PDB file with SEQRES, HELIX, SHEET and CRYST1 records, atoms N, CA, C and O in Angstrom:
SEQRES   1 A   89  MET ARG VAL GLY LYS PHE LEU PHE VAL CYS GLU TYR ASN          
SEQRES   2 A   89  HIS PRO PRO LEU HIS ALA VAL GLU LEU PHE PHE GLU VAL          
SEQRES   3 A   89  SER HIS ALA GLY GLY THR LEU ALA THR GLY THR ASP PRO          
SEQRES   4 A   89  GLU MET ALA PRO GLY ARG GLN ILE ILE ARG GLU VAL ARG          
SEQRES   5 A   89  LEU VAL SER MET ALA GLU ILE ARG GLN MET PRO GLN ALA          
SEQRES   6 A   89  SER LEU HIS GLY VAL PHE GLY LEU CYS ASP ASP PRO GLU          
SEQRES   7 A   89  ASN LEU GLU ASN LEU THR GLY PHE LEU LYS ILE                  
HELIX    1 AA1 PRO A   43  ARG A   45  5                                   3    
HELIX    2 AA2 MET A   56  GLN A   61  1                                   6    
HELIX    3 AA3 GLN A   64  SER A   66  5                                   3    
HELIX    4 AA4 GLY A   69  LEU A   73  5                                   5    
HELIX    5 AA5 PRO A   77  ASN A   82  5                                   6    
SHEET    1 AA1 3 LEU A  17  SER A  27  0                                        
SHEET    2 AA1 3 ARG A   2  HIS A  14 -1                                        
SHEET    3 AA1 3 GLY A  85  LYS A  88  1                                        
CRYST1    1.000    1.000    1.000  90.00  90.00  90.00 P 1           1          
ATOM      1  N   MET A   1      46.194 131.904  65.592  1.00  0.00           N  
ATOM      2  CA  MET A   1      47.184 131.338  65.029  1.00  0.00           C  
ATOM      3  C   MET A   1      46.820 130.743  63.726  1.00  0.00           C  
ATOM      4  O   MET A   1      45.666 130.359  63.539  1.00  0.00           O  
ATOM      5  N   ARG A   2      47.751 130.639  62.791  1.00  0.00           N  
ATOM      6  CA  ARG A   2      47.517 130.047  61.464  1.00  0.00           C  
ATOM      7  C   ARG A   2      48.451 128.753  61.531  1.00  0.00           C  
ATOM      8  O   ARG A   2      49.651 128.803  61.799  1.00  0.00           O  
ATOM      9  N   VAL A   3      47.792 127.679  61.274  1.00  0.00           N  
ATOM     10  CA  VAL A   3      48.511 126.418  61.309  1.00  0.00           C  
ATOM     11  C   VAL A   3      48.979 126.066  59.920  1.00  0.00           C  
ATOM     12  O   VAL A   3      48.216 126.015  58.956  1.00  0.00           O  
ATOM     13  N   GLY A   4      50.391 125.803  59.862  1.00  0.00           N  
ATOM     14  CA  GLY A   4      51.000 125.480  58.597  1.00  0.00           C  
ATOM     15  C   GLY A   4      51.325 123.930  58.401  1.00  0.00           C  
ATOM     16  O   GLY A   4      50.501 123.075  58.725  1.00  0.00           O  
ATOM     17  N   LYS A   5      52.429 123.647  57.915  1.00  0.00           N  
ATOM     18  CA  LYS A   5      52.704 122.166  57.570  1.00  0.00           C  
ATOM     19  C   LYS A   5      52.984 121.306  58.816  1.00  0.00           C  
ATOM     20  O   LYS A   5      53.565 121.799  59.783  1.00  0.00           O  
ATOM     21  N   PHE A   6      52.612 120.140  58.801  1.00  0.00           N  
ATOM     22  CA  PHE A   6      52.965 119.113  59.819  1.00  0.00           C  
ATOM     23  C   PHE A   6      54.407 118.946  59.855  1.00  0.00           C  
ATOM     24  O   PHE A   6      55.049 118.820  58.812  1.00  0.00           O  
ATOM     25  N   LEU A   7      54.946 118.938  60.998  1.00  0.00           N  
ATOM     26  CA  LEU A   7      56.399 118.653  61.140  1.00  0.00           C  
ATOM     27  C   LEU A   7      56.799 117.308  61.622  1.00  0.00           C  
ATOM     28  O   LEU A   7      57.508 116.597  60.910  1.00  0.00           O  
ATOM     29  N   PHE A   8      56.379 116.907  62.817  1.00  0.00           N  
ATOM     30  CA  PHE A   8      56.710 115.532  63.353  1.00  0.00           C  
ATOM     31  C   PHE A   8      55.805 115.061  64.498  1.00  0.00           C  
ATOM     32  O   PHE A   8      54.954 115.841  64.925  1.00  0.00           O  
ATOM     33  N   VAL A   9      55.924 113.926  64.982  1.00  0.00           N  
ATOM     34  CA  VAL A   9      55.188 113.284  66.082  1.00  0.00           C  
ATOM     35  C   VAL A   9      56.282 113.082  67.224  1.00  0.00           C  
ATOM     36  O   VAL A   9      57.402 112.653  66.945  1.00  0.00           O  
ATOM     37  N   CYS A  10      55.928 113.391  68.435  1.00  0.00           N  
ATOM     38  CA  CYS A  10      56.894 113.135  69.483  1.00  0.00           C  
ATOM     39  C   CYS A  10      56.098 112.382  70.558  1.00  0.00           C  
ATOM     40  O   CYS A  10      54.971 112.750  70.889  1.00  0.00           O  
ATOM     41  N   GLU A  11      56.711 111.320  71.094  1.00  0.00           N  
ATOM     42  CA  GLU A  11      56.115 110.470  72.123  1.00  0.00           C  
ATOM     43  C   GLU A  11      57.021 110.670  73.292  1.00  0.00           C  
ATOM     44  O   GLU A  11      58.244 110.598  73.165  1.00  0.00           O  
ATOM     45  N   TYR A  12      56.452 110.914  74.394  1.00  0.00           N  
ATOM     46  CA  TYR A  12      57.010 110.984  75.794  1.00  0.00           C  
ATOM     47  C   TYR A  12      56.317 109.922  76.540  1.00  0.00           C  
ATOM     48  O   TYR A  12      55.106 109.987  76.750  1.00  0.00           O  
ATOM     49  N   ASN A  13      57.104 108.875  76.977  1.00  0.00           N  
ATOM     50  CA  ASN A  13      56.493 107.765  77.723  1.00  0.00           C  
ATOM     51  C   ASN A  13      57.370 107.426  78.990  1.00  0.00           C  
ATOM     52  O   ASN A  13      58.236 106.552  78.961  1.00  0.00           O  
ATOM     53  N   HIS A  14      57.076 108.191  80.115  1.00  0.00           N  
ATOM     54  CA  HIS A  14      57.760 107.961  81.316  1.00  0.00           C  
ATOM     55  C   HIS A  14      56.593 107.757  82.496  1.00  0.00           C  
ATOM     56  O   HIS A  14      56.104 108.685  83.140  1.00  0.00           O  
ATOM     57  N   PRO A  15      56.301 106.550  82.618  1.00  0.00           N  
ATOM     58  CA  PRO A  15      55.117 106.298  83.604  1.00  0.00           C  
ATOM     59  C   PRO A  15      55.303 107.184  84.939  1.00  0.00           C  
ATOM     60  O   PRO A  15      56.394 107.293  85.498  1.00  0.00           O  
ATOM     61  N   PRO A  16      54.240 107.741  85.342  1.00  0.00           N  
ATOM     62  CA  PRO A  16      52.878 107.485  84.850  1.00  0.00           C  
ATOM     63  C   PRO A  16      52.402 108.380  83.713  1.00  0.00           C  
ATOM     64  O   PRO A  16      51.226 108.366  83.348  1.00  0.00           O  
ATOM     65  N   LEU A  17      53.380 109.203  83.127  1.00  0.00           N  
ATOM     66  CA  LEU A  17      52.917 109.974  82.135  1.00  0.00           C  
ATOM     67  C   LEU A  17      53.299 109.395  80.714  1.00  0.00           C  
ATOM     68  O   LEU A  17      54.375 108.838  80.498  1.00  0.00           O  
ATOM     69  N   HIS A  18      52.368 109.571  79.821  1.00  0.00           N  
ATOM     70  CA  HIS A  18      52.542 109.150  78.513  1.00  0.00           C  
ATOM     71  C   HIS A  18      51.723 110.151  77.478  1.00  0.00           C  
ATOM     72  O   HIS A  18      50.497 110.253  77.510  1.00  0.00           O  
ATOM     73  N   ALA A  19      52.424 110.748  76.717  1.00  0.00           N  
ATOM     74  CA  ALA A  19      51.859 111.884  75.728  1.00  0.00           C  
ATOM     75  C   ALA A  19      52.416 111.513  74.369  1.00  0.00           C  
ATOM     76  O   ALA A  19      53.536 111.020  74.232  1.00  0.00           O  
ATOM     77  N   VAL A  20      51.571 111.776  73.352  1.00  0.00           N  
ATOM     78  CA  VAL A  20      51.863 111.883  71.930  1.00  0.00           C  
ATOM     79  C   VAL A  20      51.417 113.110  71.519  1.00  0.00           C  
ATOM     80  O   VAL A  20      50.245 113.466  71.647  1.00  0.00           O  
ATOM     81  N   GLU A  21      52.508 113.953  70.908  1.00  0.00           N  
ATOM     82  CA  GLU A  21      52.239 115.253  70.581  1.00  0.00           C  
ATOM     83  C   GLU A  21      52.503 115.365  69.037  1.00  0.00           C  
ATOM     84  O   GLU A  21      53.401 114.731  68.483  1.00  0.00           O  
ATOM     85  N   LEU A  22      51.686 116.187  68.411  1.00  0.00           N  
ATOM     86  CA  LEU A  22      51.793 116.507  67.014  1.00  0.00           C  
ATOM     87  C   LEU A  22      52.386 117.954  66.874  1.00  0.00           C  
ATOM     88  O   LEU A  22      51.846 118.896  67.456  1.00  0.00           O  
ATOM     89  N   PHE A  23      53.441 118.110  66.140  1.00  0.00           N  
ATOM     90  CA  PHE A  23      54.053 119.439  65.996  1.00  0.00           C  
ATOM     91  C   PHE A  23      53.653 119.968  64.565  1.00  0.00           C  
ATOM     92  O   PHE A  23      53.690 119.253  63.563  1.00  0.00           O  
ATOM     93  N   PHE A  24      53.298 121.189  64.567  1.00  0.00           N  
ATOM     94  CA  PHE A  24      53.032 121.861  63.243  1.00  0.00           C  
ATOM     95  C   PHE A  24      53.807 123.291  63.231  1.00  0.00           C  
ATOM     96  O   PHE A  24      54.057 123.876  64.285  1.00  0.00           O  
ATOM     97  N   GLU A  25      54.152 123.787  62.015  1.00  0.00           N  
ATOM     98  CA  GLU A  25      54.519 125.050  61.919  1.00  0.00           C  
ATOM     99  C   GLU A  25      53.225 125.909  62.153  1.00  0.00           C  
ATOM    100  O   GLU A  25      52.110 125.593  61.738  1.00  0.00           O  
ATOM    101  N   VAL A  26      53.529 127.055  62.883  1.00  0.00           N  
ATOM    102  CA  VAL A  26      52.314 127.971  63.173  1.00  0.00           C  
ATOM    103  C   VAL A  26      52.864 129.431  62.992  1.00  0.00           C  
ATOM    104  O   VAL A  26      54.065 129.682  63.099  1.00  0.00           O  
ATOM    105  N   SER A  27      51.995 130.292  62.735  1.00  0.00           N  
ATOM    106  CA  SER A  27      52.318 131.813  62.610  1.00  0.00           C  
ATOM    107  C   SER A  27      51.077 132.549  63.255  1.00  0.00           C  
ATOM    108  O   SER A  27      49.916 132.141  63.284  1.00  0.00           O  
ATOM    109  N   HIS A  28      51.582 133.717  63.759  1.00  0.00           N  
ATOM    110  CA  HIS A  28      50.570 134.520  64.360  1.00  0.00           C  
ATOM    111  C   HIS A  28      49.696 135.174  63.282  1.00  0.00           C  
ATOM    112  O   HIS A  28      50.249 135.808  62.383  1.00  0.00           O  
ATOM    113  N   ALA A  29      48.357 135.055  63.323  1.00  0.00           N  
ATOM    114  CA  ALA A  29      47.446 135.482  62.239  1.00  0.00           C  
ATOM    115  C   ALA A  29      46.454 136.647  62.835  1.00  0.00           C  
ATOM    116  O   ALA A  29      45.632 137.242  62.138  1.00  0.00           O  
ATOM    117  N   GLY A  30      46.650 136.861  64.153  1.00  0.00           N  
ATOM    118  CA  GLY A  30      45.817 137.946  64.731  1.00  0.00           C  
ATOM    119  C   GLY A  30      45.193 137.430  65.989  1.00  0.00           C  
ATOM    120  O   GLY A  30      45.415 136.273  66.347  1.00  0.00           O  
ATOM    121  N   GLY A  31      44.420 138.236  66.679  1.00  0.00           N  
ATOM    122  CA  GLY A  31      43.939 137.854  67.896  1.00  0.00           C  
ATOM    123  C   GLY A  31      44.764 137.990  69.131  1.00  0.00           C  
ATOM    124  O   GLY A  31      45.884 138.487  69.013  1.00  0.00           O  
ATOM    125  N   THR A  32      44.368 137.631  70.219  1.00  0.00           N  
ATOM    126  CA  THR A  32      45.130 137.713  71.487  1.00  0.00           C  
ATOM    127  C   THR A  32      45.349 136.345  72.098  1.00  0.00           C  
ATOM    128  O   THR A  32      44.406 135.561  72.200  1.00  0.00           O  
ATOM    129  N   LEU A  33      46.599 136.032  72.515  1.00  0.00           N  
ATOM    130  CA  LEU A  33      46.940 134.764  73.203  1.00  0.00           C  
ATOM    131  C   LEU A  33      46.333 134.862  74.667  1.00  0.00           C  
ATOM    132  O   LEU A  33      46.433 135.866  75.371  1.00  0.00           O  
ATOM    133  N   ALA A  34      45.722 133.744  75.014  1.00  0.00           N  
ATOM    134  CA  ALA A  34      45.125 133.788  76.412  1.00  0.00           C  
ATOM    135  C   ALA A  34      45.461 132.446  77.002  1.00  0.00           C  
ATOM    136  O   ALA A  34      45.513 131.439  76.295  1.00  0.00           O  
ATOM    137  N   THR A  35      45.698 132.431  78.357  1.00  0.00           N  
ATOM    138  CA  THR A  35      45.945 131.197  79.011  1.00  0.00           C  
ATOM    139  C   THR A  35      44.682 130.442  79.109  1.00  0.00           C  
ATOM    140  O   THR A  35      43.629 130.944  79.501  1.00  0.00           O  
ATOM    141  N   GLY A  36      44.833 129.161  78.720  1.00  0.00           N  
ATOM    142  CA  GLY A  36      43.674 128.229  78.795  1.00  0.00           C  
ATOM    143  C   GLY A  36      43.664 127.432  80.075  1.00  0.00           C  
ATOM    144  O   GLY A  36      44.332 127.793  81.045  1.00  0.00           O  
ATOM    145  N   THR A  37      42.923 126.368  80.085  1.00  0.00           N  
ATOM    146  CA  THR A  37      42.800 125.527  81.227  1.00  0.00           C  
ATOM    147  C   THR A  37      43.051 124.057  80.772  1.00  0.00           C  
ATOM    148  O   THR A  37      42.772 123.648  79.645  1.00  0.00           O  
ATOM    149  N   ASP A  38      43.577 123.344  81.711  1.00  0.00           N  
ATOM    150  CA  ASP A  38      43.741 121.773  81.405  1.00  0.00           C  
ATOM    151  C   ASP A  38      42.578 121.112  82.056  1.00  0.00           C  
ATOM    152  O   ASP A  38      42.365 121.154  83.267  1.00  0.00           O  
ATOM    153  N   PRO A  39      41.778 120.447  81.105  1.00  0.00           N  
ATOM    154  CA  PRO A  39      40.590 119.724  81.621  1.00  0.00           C  
ATOM    155  C   PRO A  39      40.872 118.598  82.603  1.00  0.00           C  
ATOM    156  O   PRO A  39      39.985 118.154  83.332  1.00  0.00           O  
ATOM    157  N   GLU A  40      42.090 118.153  82.612  1.00  0.00           N  
ATOM    158  CA  GLU A  40      42.305 117.006  83.469  1.00  0.00           C  
ATOM    159  C   GLU A  40      42.701 117.471  84.935  1.00  0.00           C  
ATOM    160  O   GLU A  40      42.834 116.682  85.870  1.00  0.00           O  
ATOM    161  N   MET A  41      42.871 118.827  85.025  1.00  0.00           N  
ATOM    162  CA  MET A  41      43.231 119.377  86.390  1.00  0.00           C  
ATOM    163  C   MET A  41      42.130 120.154  86.919  1.00  0.00           C  
ATOM    164  O   MET A  41      41.415 120.816  86.167  1.00  0.00           O  
ATOM    165  N   ALA A  42      41.932 120.103  88.331  1.00  0.00           N  
ATOM    166  CA  ALA A  42      40.906 120.814  88.919  1.00  0.00           C  
ATOM    167  C   ALA A  42      41.302 122.358  88.671  1.00  0.00           C  
ATOM    168  O   ALA A  42      42.428 122.686  88.296  1.00  0.00           O  
ATOM    169  N   PRO A  43      40.283 123.247  88.915  1.00  0.00           N  
ATOM    170  CA  PRO A  43      40.479 124.665  88.654  1.00  0.00           C  
ATOM    171  C   PRO A  43      41.605 125.243  89.619  1.00  0.00           C  
ATOM    172  O   PRO A  43      42.396 126.105  89.234  1.00  0.00           O  
ATOM    173  N   GLY A  44      41.617 124.762  90.765  1.00  0.00           N  
ATOM    174  CA  GLY A  44      42.744 125.262  91.807  1.00  0.00           C  
ATOM    175  C   GLY A  44      44.152 124.619  91.588  1.00  0.00           C  
ATOM    176  O   GLY A  44      45.131 124.990  92.234  1.00  0.00           O  
ATOM    177  N   ARG A  45      44.198 123.652  90.659  1.00  0.00           N  
ATOM    178  CA  ARG A  45      45.406 122.837  90.469  1.00  0.00           C  
ATOM    179  C   ARG A  45      46.061 123.090  88.976  1.00  0.00           C  
ATOM    180  O   ARG A  45      46.895 122.311  88.515  1.00  0.00           O  
ATOM    181  N   GLN A  46      45.668 124.089  88.370  1.00  0.00           N  
ATOM    182  CA  GLN A  46      46.274 124.332  87.000  1.00  0.00           C  
ATOM    183  C   GLN A  46      47.667 124.561  87.040  1.00  0.00           C  
ATOM    184  O   GLN A  46      48.172 125.225  87.945  1.00  0.00           O  
ATOM    185  N   ILE A  47      48.410 123.995  86.007  1.00  0.00           N  
ATOM    186  CA  ILE A  47      49.878 124.277  86.067  1.00  0.00           C  
ATOM    187  C   ILE A  47      50.338 125.154  84.968  1.00  0.00           C  
ATOM    188  O   ILE A  47      51.519 125.498  84.947  1.00  0.00           O  
ATOM    189  N   ILE A  48      49.411 125.597  83.942  1.00  0.00           N  
ATOM    190  CA  ILE A  48      49.794 126.575  82.976  1.00  0.00           C  
ATOM    191  C   ILE A  48      49.451 127.811  83.602  1.00  0.00           C  
ATOM    192  O   ILE A  48      48.302 128.091  83.945  1.00  0.00           O  
ATOM    193  N   ARG A  49      50.611 128.676  83.776  1.00  0.00           N  
ATOM    194  CA  ARG A  49      50.481 129.943  84.385  1.00  0.00           C  
ATOM    195  C   ARG A  49      50.604 131.116  83.426  1.00  0.00           C  
ATOM    196  O   ARG A  49      50.203 132.244  83.713  1.00  0.00           O  
ATOM    197  N   GLU A  50      51.174 130.798  82.284  1.00  0.00           N  
ATOM    198  CA  GLU A  50      51.511 131.896  81.344  1.00  0.00           C  
ATOM    199  C   GLU A  50      51.474 131.349  79.930  1.00  0.00           C  
ATOM    200  O   GLU A  50      51.663 130.146  79.751  1.00  0.00           O  
ATOM    201  N   VAL A  51      51.248 132.143  78.948  1.00  0.00           N  
ATOM    202  CA  VAL A  51      51.317 131.752  77.574  1.00  0.00           C  
ATOM    203  C   VAL A  51      51.784 132.887  76.758  1.00  0.00           C  
ATOM    204  O   VAL A  51      51.165 133.947  76.849  1.00  0.00           O  
ATOM    205  N   ARG A  52      52.882 132.788  75.908  1.00  0.00           N  
ATOM    206  CA  ARG A  52      53.372 133.923  75.205  1.00  0.00           C  
ATOM    207  C   ARG A  52      54.251 133.414  74.046  1.00  0.00           C  
ATOM    208  O   ARG A  52      54.806 132.320  74.144  1.00  0.00           O  
ATOM    209  N   LEU A  53      54.395 134.214  72.913  1.00  0.00           N  
ATOM    210  CA  LEU A  53      55.254 133.828  71.942  1.00  0.00           C  
ATOM    211  C   LEU A  53      56.663 134.234  72.381  1.00  0.00           C  
ATOM    212  O   LEU A  53      56.875 135.296  72.967  1.00  0.00           O  
ATOM    213  N   VAL A  54      57.677 133.293  72.057  1.00  0.00           N  
ATOM    214  CA  VAL A  54      59.033 133.776  72.453  1.00  0.00           C  
ATOM    215  C   VAL A  54      59.947 133.635  71.109  1.00  0.00           C  
ATOM    216  O   VAL A  54      59.651 132.833  70.222  1.00  0.00           O  
ATOM    217  N   SER A  55      60.984 134.415  71.049  1.00  0.00           N  
ATOM    218  CA  SER A  55      61.867 134.297  69.969  1.00  0.00           C  
ATOM    219  C   SER A  55      62.869 133.209  70.115  1.00  0.00           C  
ATOM    220  O   SER A  55      63.131 132.729  71.217  1.00  0.00           O  
ATOM    221  N   MET A  56      63.453 132.800  68.968  1.00  0.00           N  
ATOM    222  CA  MET A  56      64.508 131.830  69.088  1.00  0.00           C  
ATOM    223  C   MET A  56      65.646 132.240  70.007  1.00  0.00           C  
ATOM    224  O   MET A  56      66.145 131.421  70.778  1.00  0.00           O  
ATOM    225  N   ALA A  57      66.094 133.601  69.927  1.00  0.00           N  
ATOM    226  CA  ALA A  57      67.008 134.183  70.801  1.00  0.00           C  
ATOM    227  C   ALA A  57      66.657 133.979  72.216  1.00  0.00           C  
ATOM    228  O   ALA A  57      67.574 133.651  72.968  1.00  0.00           O  
ATOM    229  N   GLU A  58      65.447 134.125  72.704  1.00  0.00           N  
ATOM    230  CA  GLU A  58      65.071 133.979  73.977  1.00  0.00           C  
ATOM    231  C   GLU A  58      65.100 132.434  74.401  1.00  0.00           C  
ATOM    232  O   GLU A  58      65.384 132.098  75.550  1.00  0.00           O  
ATOM    233  N   ILE A  59      64.799 131.555  73.429  1.00  0.00           N  
ATOM    234  CA  ILE A  59      64.829 130.102  73.790  1.00  0.00           C  
ATOM    235  C   ILE A  59      66.289 129.724  74.008  1.00  0.00           C  
ATOM    236  O   ILE A  59      66.584 128.926  74.898  1.00  0.00           O  
ATOM    237  N   ARG A  60      67.235 130.292  73.196  1.00  0.00           N  
ATOM    238  CA  ARG A  60      68.590 129.972  73.406  1.00  0.00           C  
ATOM    239  C   ARG A  60      69.130 130.297  74.787  1.00  0.00           C  
ATOM    240  O   ARG A  60      70.063 129.658  75.276  1.00  0.00           O  
ATOM    241  N   GLN A  61      68.554 131.255  75.375  1.00  0.00           N  
ATOM    242  CA  GLN A  61      68.882 131.801  76.726  1.00  0.00           C  
ATOM    243  C   GLN A  61      68.380 131.012  77.806  1.00  0.00           C  
ATOM    244  O   GLN A  61      68.907 131.172  78.907  1.00  0.00           O  
ATOM    245  N   MET A  62      67.357 130.104  77.666  1.00  0.00           N  
ATOM    246  CA  MET A  62      66.680 129.394  78.611  1.00  0.00           C  
ATOM    247  C   MET A  62      67.413 128.158  79.122  1.00  0.00           C  
ATOM    248  O   MET A  62      67.987 127.466  78.281  1.00  0.00           O  
ATOM    249  N   PRO A  63      67.458 127.804  80.401  1.00  0.00           N  
ATOM    250  CA  PRO A  63      68.054 126.531  80.833  1.00  0.00           C  
ATOM    251  C   PRO A  63      67.580 125.367  79.990  1.00  0.00           C  
ATOM    252  O   PRO A  63      66.392 125.297  79.675  1.00  0.00           O  
ATOM    253  N   GLN A  64      68.421 124.484  79.624  1.00  0.00           N  
ATOM    254  CA  GLN A  64      68.066 123.329  78.895  1.00  0.00           C  
ATOM    255  C   GLN A  64      66.961 122.396  79.647  1.00  0.00           C  
ATOM    256  O   GLN A  64      66.083 121.787  79.036  1.00  0.00           O  
ATOM    257  N   ALA A  65      67.107 122.374  80.875  1.00  0.00           N  
ATOM    258  CA  ALA A  65      66.178 121.589  81.777  1.00  0.00           C  
ATOM    259  C   ALA A  65      64.798 122.154  81.712  1.00  0.00           C  
ATOM    260  O   ALA A  65      63.850 121.438  82.032  1.00  0.00           O  
ATOM    261  N   SER A  66      64.613 123.406  81.315  1.00  0.00           N  
ATOM    262  CA  SER A  66      63.332 124.092  81.261  1.00  0.00           C  
ATOM    263  C   SER A  66      62.646 123.881  79.817  1.00  0.00           C  
ATOM    264  O   SER A  66      61.479 124.205  79.598  1.00  0.00           O  
ATOM    265  N   LEU A  67      63.406 123.367  78.963  1.00  0.00           N  
ATOM    266  CA  LEU A  67      62.842 123.197  77.571  1.00  0.00           C  
ATOM    267  C   LEU A  67      62.196 121.923  77.303  1.00  0.00           C  
ATOM    268  O   LEU A  67      62.487 120.937  77.982  1.00  0.00           O  
ATOM    269  N   HIS A  68      61.297 121.865  76.314  1.00  0.00           N  
ATOM    270  CA  HIS A  68      60.684 120.534  75.883  1.00  0.00           C  
ATOM    271  C   HIS A  68      61.876 119.708  75.337  1.00  0.00           C  
ATOM    272  O   HIS A  68      62.822 120.214  74.734  1.00  0.00           O  
ATOM    273  N   GLY A  69      61.739 118.383  75.605  1.00  0.00           N  
ATOM    274  CA  GLY A  69      62.736 117.423  75.208  1.00  0.00           C  
ATOM    275  C   GLY A  69      63.187 117.493  73.803  1.00  0.00           C  
ATOM    276  O   GLY A  69      64.338 117.179  73.498  1.00  0.00           O  
ATOM    277  N   VAL A  70      62.260 117.921  72.882  1.00  0.00           N  
ATOM    278  CA  VAL A  70      62.685 117.996  71.354  1.00  0.00           C  
ATOM    279  C   VAL A  70      63.730 118.959  71.161  1.00  0.00           C  
ATOM    280  O   VAL A  70      64.439 118.792  70.168  1.00  0.00           O  
ATOM    281  N   PHE A  71      63.964 119.922  71.902  1.00  0.00           N  
ATOM    282  CA  PHE A  71      65.079 120.850  71.726  1.00  0.00           C  
ATOM    283  C   PHE A  71      66.581 120.110  71.944  1.00  0.00           C  
ATOM    284  O   PHE A  71      67.647 120.498  71.465  1.00  0.00           O  
ATOM    285  N   GLY A  72      66.372 119.015  72.744  1.00  0.00           N  
ATOM    286  CA  GLY A  72      67.767 118.210  72.913  1.00  0.00           C  
ATOM    287  C   GLY A  72      68.048 117.417  71.670  1.00  0.00           C  
ATOM    288  O   GLY A  72      69.126 116.840  71.528  1.00  0.00           O  
ATOM    289  N   LEU A  73      67.036 117.376  70.712  1.00  0.00           N  
ATOM    290  CA  LEU A  73      67.223 116.454  69.546  1.00  0.00           C  
ATOM    291  C   LEU A  73      67.787 117.317  68.373  1.00  0.00           C  
ATOM    292  O   LEU A  73      68.051 116.773  67.301  1.00  0.00           O  
ATOM    293  N   CYS A  74      67.967 118.606  68.554  1.00  0.00           N  
ATOM    294  CA  CYS A  74      68.582 119.446  67.489  1.00  0.00           C  
ATOM    295  C   CYS A  74      69.677 120.322  68.151  1.00  0.00           C  
ATOM    296  O   CYS A  74      69.630 120.603  69.348  1.00  0.00           O  
ATOM    297  N   ASP A  75      70.720 120.763  67.278  1.00  0.00           N  
ATOM    298  CA  ASP A  75      71.778 121.519  67.836  1.00  0.00           C  
ATOM    299  C   ASP A  75      71.515 122.966  68.006  1.00  0.00           C  
ATOM    300  O   ASP A  75      72.289 123.699  68.621  1.00  0.00           O  
ATOM    301  N   ASP A  76      70.466 123.351  67.482  1.00  0.00           N  
ATOM    302  CA  ASP A  76      70.058 124.840  67.678  1.00  0.00           C  
ATOM    303  C   ASP A  76      68.481 124.818  67.544  1.00  0.00           C  
ATOM    304  O   ASP A  76      67.894 124.049  66.784  1.00  0.00           O  
ATOM    305  N   PRO A  77      67.864 125.732  68.353  1.00  0.00           N  
ATOM    306  CA  PRO A  77      66.467 125.907  68.335  1.00  0.00           C  
ATOM    307  C   PRO A  77      65.818 126.125  66.862  1.00  0.00           C  
ATOM    308  O   PRO A  77      64.733 125.676  66.494  1.00  0.00           O  
ATOM    309  N   GLU A  78      66.673 126.869  66.142  1.00  0.00           N  
ATOM    310  CA  GLU A  78      66.299 127.221  64.787  1.00  0.00           C  
ATOM    311  C   GLU A  78      66.104 125.908  63.854  1.00  0.00           C  
ATOM    312  O   GLU A  78      65.377 125.944  62.861  1.00  0.00           O  
ATOM    313  N   ASN A  79      66.760 124.832  64.224  1.00  0.00           N  
ATOM    314  CA  ASN A  79      66.692 123.568  63.472  1.00  0.00           C  
ATOM    315  C   ASN A  79      65.486 122.703  63.835  1.00  0.00           C  
ATOM    316  O   ASN A  79      65.247 121.685  63.185  1.00  0.00           O  
ATOM    317  N   LEU A  80      64.689 123.103  64.903  1.00  0.00           N  
ATOM    318  CA  LEU A  80      63.540 122.304  65.184  1.00  0.00           C  
ATOM    319  C   LEU A  80      62.613 121.987  64.080  1.00  0.00           C  
ATOM    320  O   LEU A  80      61.990 120.926  64.083  1.00  0.00           O  
ATOM    321  N   GLU A  81      62.487 122.902  63.088  1.00  0.00           N  
ATOM    322  CA  GLU A  81      61.695 122.755  61.964  1.00  0.00           C  
ATOM    323  C   GLU A  81      62.265 121.729  61.005  1.00  0.00           C  
ATOM    324  O   GLU A  81      61.576 121.364  60.053  1.00  0.00           O  
ATOM    325  N   ASN A  82      63.463 121.249  61.194  1.00  0.00           N  
ATOM    326  CA  ASN A  82      64.004 120.242  60.365  1.00  0.00           C  
ATOM    327  C   ASN A  82      63.841 118.817  60.821  1.00  0.00           C  
ATOM    328  O   ASN A  82      64.162 117.875  60.097  1.00  0.00           O  
ATOM    329  N   LEU A  83      63.321 118.660  62.073  1.00  0.00           N  
ATOM    330  CA  LEU A  83      62.931 117.414  62.627  1.00  0.00           C  
ATOM    331  C   LEU A  83      61.761 116.871  61.869  1.00  0.00           C  
ATOM    332  O   LEU A  83      60.876 117.614  61.445  1.00  0.00           O  
ATOM    333  N   THR A  84      61.759 115.461  61.683  1.00  0.00           N  
ATOM    334  CA  THR A  84      60.730 114.913  60.936  1.00  0.00           C  
ATOM    335  C   THR A  84      60.480 113.423  61.452  1.00  0.00           C  
ATOM    336  O   THR A  84      61.381 112.825  62.039  1.00  0.00           O  
ATOM    337  N   GLY A  85      59.414 112.923  61.253  1.00  0.00           N  
ATOM    338  CA  GLY A  85      59.019 111.500  61.531  1.00  0.00           C  
ATOM    339  C   GLY A  85      58.439 111.370  62.894  1.00  0.00           C  
ATOM    340  O   GLY A  85      57.806 112.306  63.382  1.00  0.00           O  
ATOM    341  N   PHE A  86      58.630 110.225  63.545  1.00  0.00           N  
ATOM    342  CA  PHE A  86      58.208 109.771  64.849  1.00  0.00           C  
ATOM    343  C   PHE A  86      59.312 109.759  65.721  1.00  0.00           C  
ATOM    344  O   PHE A  86      60.198 108.920  65.560  1.00  0.00           O  
ATOM    345  N   LEU A  87      59.373 110.731  66.780  1.00  0.00           N  
ATOM    346  CA  LEU A  87      60.428 110.898  67.634  1.00  0.00           C  
ATOM    347  C   LEU A  87      60.102 110.340  69.193  1.00  0.00           C  
ATOM    348  O   LEU A  87      58.994 110.537  69.691  1.00  0.00           O  
ATOM    349  N   LYS A  88      60.918 109.793  69.747  1.00  0.00           N  
ATOM    350  CA  LYS A  88      60.742 109.430  71.273  1.00  0.00           C  
ATOM    351  C   LYS A  88      61.716 110.290  72.070  1.00  0.00           C  
ATOM    352  O   LYS A  88      62.871 110.489  71.695  1.00  0.00           O  
ATOM    353  N   ILE A  89      61.180 110.804  73.219  1.00  0.00           N  
ATOM    354  CA  ILE A  89      61.990 111.436  74.284  1.00  0.00           C  
ATOM    355  C   ILE A  89      61.758 110.902  75.616  1.00  0.00           C  
ATOM    356  O   ILE A  89      62.377 111.354  76.579  1.00  0.00           O  
TER     357      ILE A  89                                                      
END                                                                             
């Protein structure tokens, strides 16, 4: 992946979970995507099952409840790149 410009910060704070995420533009620059591991989870308890690039058309077809909370902050997935600043979800 090639990392482009910084877009925004997103904070998710719903105890016991608290996350601060940094969002950047990215583009595919070569190589193969691979499912990684979460170092906070035991090998048999990993929750990341699949990794893949999806189109905006595919995202539009997904149930809202399965999408990241930032998609609820814009009227169309295409407008995600227009979000800026510090966002709380």
